[in-house]
C-alpha positions, 0 to 999 in steps of 0.5 A: 568089578560087578560081573556077579551072575546068578542062574536057576534051574529045576530038575524033577526026578523020583516024584520030587522037584529040586531047585538049584541056584548058582552064583559066581563071578567065574571065570574071573573069580574061583568062588562058586556058591550053589543052593539046593532046594528039594521040595521034600528032603531027599537023599541023592548024590550030587556030582560037582566038576573039579576041572583038571587045571584046579588039580594041577593037570593042564591037559589029559595025556600030558601033551601040555603041562604046568611048569610047577605044581601049585600047592593050594587045593580046591575047597568044598563046603556044605552049610559051612562044613566040609562034607564027606565026599569022593573025587572020581574022574574029575567029579566030587560026589556028595551023597547025603539027605538034601533039604531046602536051602542047603548051601554049597560053597566051592572055591577053585584057586586061580593062580597064573600058571606057565604051561609048556608043551611036550618036548616032541612039539618042536615049535613050542620049545623054549616057550611058555603059554600063560593060563589063569583058571580056565582061560589062556592068555595072549599078547596082542598088539594094542597093549604093546608100545610099538604094536609088535609082539612077534619079537618079544620075550618073557622072563624065564621066571616070570612074576605076574600081576592080575587086575580086572579092567571094567572098561576094556572089552566089556570087562576083563582080567589083564595080566602084566609081567616083564617082557623084552624085545629081541634085538638083532646085532649085525653079526647075527646074534640076538639079545634081549633089549630093555625090560618093559611091562607086557600086558596079556589079555584072555585069548578068546578076546583077541581080534576085537580092536583091529588087525595086528600081531598076536602071540600065545606061545611066548619065548623065554630063550633066544636061540641062534648059532652063536648064542643061547640066552636065557632071560631070568 
């Protein structure tokens, strides 16, 4: 994988120019390296954004939530050591005397997470949305054997595998997990069929390979008058 990106900027304030360099493979990787280089040593506060998903918050207000609390926390180092810092309103503040070449290393853990909606959102009941880092994922027709995604189920306790594919959609992370096709019987009951490897792509990349079905909210239960079946 070769998506390493580097950006530079200069900010002038208090008769001093500060150069910043940022290097990362975000959003595919959670490691971000920043170099701070003021013309003259200067004390000032630097505010670094820690997104809600890295703090177990799917969305402010609680409309959507992660199904589990992830225990691994973000980490932040300055010149290889943990700095004195405070987290307020989603930003870590580091107030210190900065010198040329100071190096900041930020790590944001990126596990695959299942997201559920508030129970008042009836349309999303019994369904998961899939998120990794800042990106939402979806099932799209080219990645499924029969091109159908509107009748598929996901496991109630899904296991995910991530892999980067350089040759797909200009390079993208894919998630694979176990899926099931819903099978309707003549009496109206619905059951899951044989398991298969279901592929998920980042939501922002769908509709680049032709017209077809796509789904973000994936059911993990089958509901009908005679049966409620959970897929484990």
